Backbone bond lengths (Angstrom), bond angles and torsions (degrees), N, CA, C in turn:
res aa  C-N    CA-C-N  psi(-1)  N-CA   C-N-CA  omega(-1)  CA-C   N-CA-C  phi
1 M - - - 1.442 - - 1.527 110.08 -
2 N 1.291 115.20 127.96 1.447 120.23 -176.35 1.536 110.15 -111.31
3 P 1.349 117.16 121.57 1.458 118.02 175.49 1.517 110.26 -66.84
4 T 1.301 116.45 138.13 1.463 122.14 175.31 1.529 108.85 -141.31
5 D 1.302 115.12 -171.09 1.477 119.15 174.60 1.503 112.24 -63.12
6 H 1.344 115.67 -26.65 1.472 119.28 -179.58 1.502 111.74 -80.46
7 G 1.310 117.99 -19.53 1.471 121.68 -173.67 1.476 110.60 122.58
8 I 1.293 116.36 -146.12 1.477 122.60 179.64 1.516 109.15 -97.20
9 L 1.316 116.29 126.08 1.438 120.93 179.58 1.552 109.15 -73.77
10 L 1.329 115.60 117.62 1.478 120.56 179.16 1.520 112.27 -94.83
11 M 1.325 116.49 -36.79 1.468 120.78 -179.68 1.511 108.48 -146.91
12 D 1.320 115.46 136.06 1.462 120.96 172.11 1.519 108.42 -100.87
13 A 1.308 117.94 -176.10 1.473 121.53 -177.32 1.527 113.01 -57.79
14 P 1.322 120.15 -47.23 1.482 118.65 179.11 1.528 112.54 -63.43
15 A 1.310 117.72 -36.88 1.487 119.41 178.48 1.527 111.74 -67.92
16 I 1.325 117.36 -36.70 1.461 119.85 176.58 1.535 110.09 -65.48
17 E 1.355 115.46 -43.41 1.475 119.14 -179.65 1.527 110.48 -63.17
18 R 1.332 118.82 -42.92 1.466 121.24 177.72 1.516 111.25 -60.76
19 A 1.334 117.58 -41.56 1.466 121.29 -179.79 1.539 110.87 -64.72
20 I 1.324 117.06 -41.17 1.468 120.41 179.78 1.525 109.82 -66.40
21 K 1.310 117.36 -41.69 1.463 121.40 178.59 1.531 110.21 -62.75
22 R 1.327 117.28 -43.20 1.474 121.09 -179.30 1.541 109.30 -64.25
23 I 1.314 117.40 -42.42 1.472 119.85 177.29 1.526 110.37 -61.00
24 A 1.325 117.28 -42.22 1.475 119.88 179.97 1.531 109.70 -61.02
25 H 1.338 117.87 -43.17 1.470 120.23 177.57 1.522 111.81 -61.69
26 E 1.323 116.45 -41.30 1.472 121.11 178.60 1.541 111.73 -64.41
27 I 1.316 116.23 -38.76 1.475 120.52 176.45 1.525 110.04 -60.87
28 I 1.330 115.89 -43.93 1.466 120.92 179.87 1.529 110.00 -63.01
29 E 1.310 117.41 -41.32 1.470 120.67 -179.17 1.522 112.20 -66.86
30 H 1.303 118.40 -32.91 1.474 122.61 -175.04 1.507 114.53 -95.85
31 N 1.304 118.05 -4.92 1.457 121.96 -176.49 1.532 109.00 -135.19
32 P 1.321 116.81 95.40 1.478 120.13 -174.70 1.513 115.01 -64.28
33 D 1.344 118.83 -27.88 1.461 121.73 -179.81 1.532 108.93 -111.32
34 L 1.285 117.14 88.81 1.481 120.92 -178.44 1.512 113.32 -63.95
35 S 1.315 117.85 -21.49 1.472 120.62 -178.76 1.547 110.09 -68.30
36 R 1.315 118.36 -16.54 1.483 121.87 -179.40 1.533 111.24 -96.23
37 I 1.346 117.26 3.52 1.463 121.46 -178.35 1.530 110.26 -84.51
38 V 1.331 114.87 139.76 1.484 122.76 170.61 1.532 106.28 -125.92
39 L 1.308 116.19 116.98 1.450 120.50 172.82 1.526 107.40 -85.76
40 A 1.316 117.66 126.07 1.457 121.78 -177.91 1.528 108.75 -122.66
41 G 1.320 117.51 98.08 1.446 122.52 -179.94 1.510 112.19 -76.17
42 I 1.320 114.21 139.26 1.466 121.13 176.66 1.518 106.47 -93.07
43 P 1.363 117.28 122.45 1.458 118.19 -178.54 1.537 111.79 -57.25
44 L 1.224 118.72 139.66 1.450 128.67 18.10 1.533 109.33 -108.98
45 R 1.322 116.01 -48.19 1.459 118.83 -173.53 1.522 113.90 -78.34
46 G 1.325 117.76 -19.89 1.451 120.17 175.55 1.524 112.38 -65.05
47 V 1.315 116.67 -28.86 1.448 121.57 177.36 1.539 109.63 -68.40
48 E 1.308 117.64 -43.00 1.459 121.32 178.02 1.537 110.49 -65.79
49 L 1.322 116.81 -42.16 1.471 120.10 177.78 1.514 110.98 -63.36
50 S 1.337 117.00 -38.71 1.461 122.42 178.35 1.533 110.55 -62.08
51 R 1.311 115.63 -42.54 1.477 121.08 178.30 1.535 110.00 -60.59
52 R 1.332 116.04 -44.87 1.460 120.28 -179.08 1.540 111.09 -67.21
53 L 1.325 115.52 -41.84 1.472 118.18 176.46 1.536 112.07 -60.27
54 A 1.321 116.09 -41.44 1.446 120.27 179.49 1.539 111.22 -61.12
55 A 1.313 115.75 -38.38 1.483 119.37 178.56 1.516 110.67 -66.72
56 H 1.328 119.21 -39.60 1.464 122.27 177.31 1.519 112.46 -70.24
57 L 1.322 117.06 -36.64 1.457 119.78 177.34 1.528 110.06 -66.19
58 R 1.328 116.11 -36.19 1.470 118.89 176.29 1.533 110.97 -67.10
59 A 1.335 116.78 -40.52 1.466 121.84 -179.71 1.540 111.40 -70.17
60 F 1.316 117.61 -44.25 1.467 121.74 -175.32 1.527 113.36 -84.59
61 G 1.348 115.84 -36.99 1.447 119.59 -174.02 1.510 115.02 -103.87
62 G 1.338 116.07 -10.69 1.444 120.90 177.23 1.543 113.82 71.96
63 V 1.312 116.55 20.56 1.487 120.88 -177.33 1.532 109.00 -127.57
64 E 1.289 115.69 137.84 1.465 121.27 174.04 1.559 107.82 -78.94
65 V 1.318 117.04 117.19 1.448 121.97 -175.94 1.542 107.41 -104.71
66 F 1.326 116.57 134.79 1.449 121.85 177.31 1.529 109.57 -64.00
67 S 1.317 116.93 127.90 1.478 121.37 176.38 1.529 106.88 -121.93
68 G 1.337 114.22 116.13 1.439 120.61 -176.64 1.511 113.33 -126.51
69 V 1.303 114.14 -160.75 1.473 122.21 -176.91 1.504 109.32 -133.83
70 V 1.300 117.01 137.98 1.462 120.45 170.52 1.536 107.13 -122.79
71 D 1.332 115.93 111.80 1.451 121.54 -178.57 1.522 109.54 -82.67
72 V 1.321 116.45 131.37 1.479 121.32 -177.14 1.500 112.99 -109.75
73 S 1.333 118.10 0.39 1.459 121.40 -169.52 1.529 113.29 -58.37
74 M 1.309 118.07 -37.41 1.460 119.99 -178.07 1.539 112.86 -90.88
75 H 1.310 116.94 2.24 1.458 121.26 -179.97 1.529 112.41 -112.74
76 R 1.307 116.99 4.50 1.476 121.71 -179.09 1.516 110.74 -72.30
77 D 1.323 116.20 151.97 1.459 120.53 178.26 1.521 111.47 -110.67
78 D 1.336 116.74 13.99 1.464 119.76 -176.47 1.532 113.14 -122.26
79 F 1.314 116.99 30.03 1.468 119.66 179.36 1.520 111.79 -55.52
80 H 1.337 115.34 -39.66 1.481 120.18 -178.01 1.542 112.55 -69.53
81 L 1.309 119.00 -18.33 1.457 122.58 179.92 1.519 114.12 -91.87
82 R 1.348 115.32 -18.92 1.453 119.66 -176.47 1.527 110.91 -90.96
83 G 1.302 115.87 144.94 1.456 120.69 178.06 1.505 112.42 -67.62
84 R 1.330 116.77 -32.16 1.466 120.91 179.50 1.528 108.77 -145.11
85 L 1.292 114.35 155.10 1.451 119.15 -179.96 1.536 109.66 -80.17
86 P 1.345 116.54 141.19 1.486 118.17 178.20 1.506 109.67 -67.10
87 T 1.325 114.80 149.83 1.471 120.27 176.73 1.521 108.20 -76.97
88 P 1.316 117.80 121.96 1.486 120.50 178.74 1.524 110.39 -63.22
89 Q 1.305 114.50 142.82 1.474 121.88 174.44 1.520 108.35 -122.09
90 P 1.288 117.71 155.50 1.478 118.97 178.92 1.516 110.69 -66.65
91 T 1.325 115.32 136.28 1.446 120.90 171.81 1.518 106.56 -82.76
92 V 1.348 116.87 132.64 1.449 123.72 -179.62 1.527 108.31 -122.96
93 L 1.330 115.63 103.41 1.454 122.00 179.25 1.536 107.54 -136.20
94 P 1.337 117.81 160.62 1.469 119.34 175.15 1.522 110.54 -62.41
95 L 1.301 117.45 151.22 1.453 121.56 179.68 1.544 112.74 -60.03
96 D 1.326 116.22 -36.76 1.467 120.42 -178.22 1.550 108.07 -115.17
97 L 1.305 115.78 116.15 1.472 121.12 178.13 1.494 112.39 -94.48
98 T 1.335 118.04 -8.81 1.449 121.75 -179.20 1.521 111.79 -56.56
99 Q 1.297 116.69 136.20 1.467 123.49 -179.57 1.522 113.26 64.69
100 R 1.309 117.91 15.94 1.460 121.23 177.55 1.503 109.10 -105.35
101 T 1.328 115.18 152.12 1.471 122.66 170.94 1.510 107.36 -104.18
102 I 1.310 116.66 117.40 1.455 120.00 177.52 1.524 107.41 -95.73
103 I 1.310 114.76 130.05 1.447 119.86 174.55 1.522 107.21 -110.64
104 L 1.327 115.41 107.61 1.467 120.86 174.85 1.516 108.14 -68.60
105 V 1.303 117.03 135.75 1.475 121.75 -179.46 1.534 108.52 -125.30
106 D 1.334 115.29 123.59 1.452 120.68 176.61 1.514 109.57 -138.31
107 D 1.317 115.81 161.99 1.474 119.11 -177.47 1.512 111.39 -79.72
108 V 1.323 120.57 -45.62 1.443 122.60 -177.16 1.525 109.90 -131.90
109 L 1.321 116.00 129.99 1.470 121.67 172.71 1.526 106.27 -99.89
110 F 1.317 115.66 123.07 1.458 120.36 -177.53 1.527 109.07 -125.31
111 T 1.303 119.66 -94.54 1.452 121.77 -177.74 1.520 113.10 -79.24
112 G 1.325 117.14 -22.95 1.453 122.13 -177.38 1.506 113.86 96.62
113 R 1.319 117.37 -4.01 1.475 120.44 -176.52 1.513 112.94 -71.60
114 T 1.325 119.20 -33.56 1.461 120.65 175.88 1.538 109.66 -65.63
115 C 1.330 116.30 -40.85 1.445 119.52 177.64 1.527 111.49 -64.20
116 R 1.306 118.05 -39.95 1.476 121.35 176.55 1.505 110.21 -60.94
117 A 1.328 117.33 -41.59 1.469 121.19 177.25 1.513 109.92 -63.60
118 A 1.311 118.32 -39.80 1.480 120.93 177.40 1.507 111.78 -64.64
119 L 1.319 118.53 -37.91 1.451 121.87 176.47 1.537 110.38 -63.09
120 D 1.329 115.83 -41.03 1.479 119.14 177.33 1.520 110.27 -64.37
121 A 1.319 117.21 -42.28 1.482 120.07 179.62 1.505 111.54 -62.16
122 I 1.346 116.65 -43.60 1.473 120.00 -178.60 1.528 110.18 -64.92
123 S 1.322 117.25 -38.03 1.475 118.88 -178.26 1.523 111.86 -62.34
124 S 1.314 118.14 -23.01 1.446 119.68 178.17 1.533 112.57 -79.10
125 F 1.330 116.37 -8.49 1.467 122.26 179.77 1.518 113.48 -104.05
126 G 1.326 117.19 -14.21 1.459 120.40 -179.06 1.520 111.58 148.85
127 R 1.325 114.11 -171.43 1.458 121.21 -178.37 1.533 110.28 -121.74
128 P 1.340 115.86 97.03 1.480 119.05 177.86 1.536 110.00 -69.14
129 A 1.324 116.30 163.25 1.448 121.73 175.71 1.518 110.98 -62.33
130 R 1.349 116.11 -41.94 1.455 119.85 175.86 1.517 108.51 -160.68
131 I 1.331 114.17 163.17 1.456 120.91 179.40 1.527 106.78 -128.19
132 Q 1.321 115.81 133.10 1.449 123.17 176.73 1.521 108.41 -120.08
133 L 1.324 116.75 165.30 1.453 121.20 -178.82 1.498 110.76 -130.36
134 A 1.361 115.45 128.25 1.462 122.58 175.33 1.513 107.78 -120.22
135 T 1.329 114.90 134.77 1.448 119.95 -179.92 1.535 110.00 -139.75
136 L 1.298 116.10 142.23 1.452 119.76 177.85 1.530 110.68 -67.04
137 L 1.325 116.06 -43.22 1.473 121.49 -179.97 1.521 111.58 -131.92
138 D 1.301 115.77 137.87 1.473 122.46 171.56 1.493 107.71 -114.64
139 R 1.313 117.64 115.31 1.461 120.26 -177.43 1.507 113.16 -105.53
140 G 1.349 118.31 6.51 1.446 120.00 177.18 1.523 113.31 78.39
141 H 1.313 117.16 -159.66 1.462 125.30 177.32 1.525 112.35 66.72
142 R 1.333 117.58 37.96 1.453 121.12 -177.03 1.535 110.42 -65.88
143 E 1.308 115.26 138.55 1.461 123.96 172.80 1.538 111.15 -104.74
144 L 1.299 115.83 -12.37 1.468 123.40 -178.84 1.524 108.27 -129.79
145 P 1.334 118.07 155.36 1.478 119.62 -179.27 1.532 111.54 -79.27
146 I 1.319 115.41 73.57 1.474 122.89 -177.69 1.524 107.46 -124.02
147 R 1.346 114.34 132.24 1.463 120.79 -178.13 1.537 108.82 -131.61
148 P 1.324 116.63 133.36 1.473 118.47 -179.30 1.547 110.41 -77.45
149 D 1.313 115.36 148.20 1.473 122.52 174.25 1.514 111.46 -85.25
150 Y 1.330 115.75 -32.39 1.470 121.25 -175.63 1.557 107.76 -134.22
151 V 1.323 116.98 126.63 1.473 121.15 -176.54 1.536 107.59 -131.27
152 G 1.310 115.60 130.99 1.469 120.36 174.35 1.492 111.70 -74.88
153 K 1.334 117.19 -43.67 1.470 121.15 -177.78 1.507 108.57 -158.11
154 N 1.345 115.80 134.73 1.453 121.31 171.55 1.540 108.24 -88.78
155 V 1.302 116.59 129.87 1.469 122.28 -177.62 1.501 109.47 -127.26
156 P 1.334 118.47 93.05 1.446 118.85 175.39 1.550 109.11 -62.04
157 S 1.322 116.06 132.12 1.453 118.87 -175.94 1.520 107.96 -146.84
158 A 1.353 113.15 158.93 1.457 120.02 175.05 1.534 108.17 -83.41
159 L 1.309 115.56 154.00 1.477 119.04 177.43 1.522 113.09 -57.13
160 S 1.314 116.53 -31.74 1.479 120.34 -177.98 1.539 111.27 -76.85
161 E 1.319 118.93 -14.13 1.453 119.79 -178.83 1.522 111.69 -84.22
162 R 1.318 115.84 157.49 1.453 121.32 176.77 1.513 109.41 -121.32
163 V 1.320 116.26 139.74 1.444 121.84 174.55 1.527 107.15 -105.46
164 M 1.304 116.46 124.18 1.472 120.96 -176.56 1.541 108.04 -115.31
165 V 1.308 116.88 113.51 1.443 123.44 176.56 1.524 107.40 -97.68
166 R 1.317 114.98 131.28 1.454 121.28 175.35 1.497 108.61 -127.39
167 L 1.359 115.70 129.54 1.456 121.44 -175.43 1.520 110.22 -128.43
168 T 1.318 115.53 137.13 1.452 122.05 173.89 1.546 106.56 -56.51
169 N 1.284 117.94 148.65 1.464 125.97 -175.11 1.515 113.38 79.65
170 V 1.333 116.38 -8.40 1.483 121.12 176.10 1.549 109.07 -124.86
171 D 1.321 115.43 -43.46 1.446 122.19 -173.65 1.539 110.99 -119.33
172 P 1.342 117.36 144.70 1.459 117.63 178.46 1.515 114.19 -70.08
173 E 1.350 118.53 -20.30 1.465 121.70 -177.62 1.515 113.42 -73.35
174 G 1.319 118.90 -15.24 1.463 120.82 -176.68 1.521 110.54 84.13
175 D 1.326 115.85 -167.61 1.472 122.40 -174.12 1.528 111.93 -80.23
176 H 1.334 115.03 111.49 1.447 123.87 175.56 1.510 109.87 -157.46
177 V 1.331 116.11 152.45 1.457 121.05 170.61 1.520 106.67 -128.81
178 W 1.319 116.03 128.24 1.473 123.53 -177.17 1.505 110.25 -120.62
179 L 1.332 114.92 146.55 1.473 121.58 170.64 1.523 107.34 -109.34
180 K 1.306 116.36 118.47 1.474 122.23 -176.71 1.512 108.05 -107.08
181 R 1.314 115.34 123.81 1.463 121.08 174.70 1.504 109.66 -96.56
182 D 1.312 115.90 128.47 1.489 119.20 -179.56 1.521 111.41 -85.94
């Protein structure tokens, strides 16, 4: 790990790619019928991770997996803590979630509140058979009883630290994950 202006480098592009591939293989192992899978990325970077996972599931499993979006902006419980409200994005899910396994995809799992908001958003669209959670990084500090099914990397961190994920197609810096100490 090299300290820089961004902080401590936790993952570079090859490490991110390896983590996404590993998660894809784990999804295949735990879900015998990939045709029933719906990847639901949480904006912003979860959507890009979902797209990449879908490509790997197609390559490794030979099945086209639905990759959509679940917007959590109107389901958050921390409006009063944020300086500004997030811009709502359209949720894109199949019309019928029955008998489907939804895999929520996000970049960083921290307190669990974003995941809770995503669960609330999904419930307004239907009742899937089950919901799983995939995250590139798990940094701990849960405030809710939420546990990821698939994790790219566990990153123990202090509450005062920030984890910054940057992904090509979303950020100009390309694929990197940094730990910033305040």
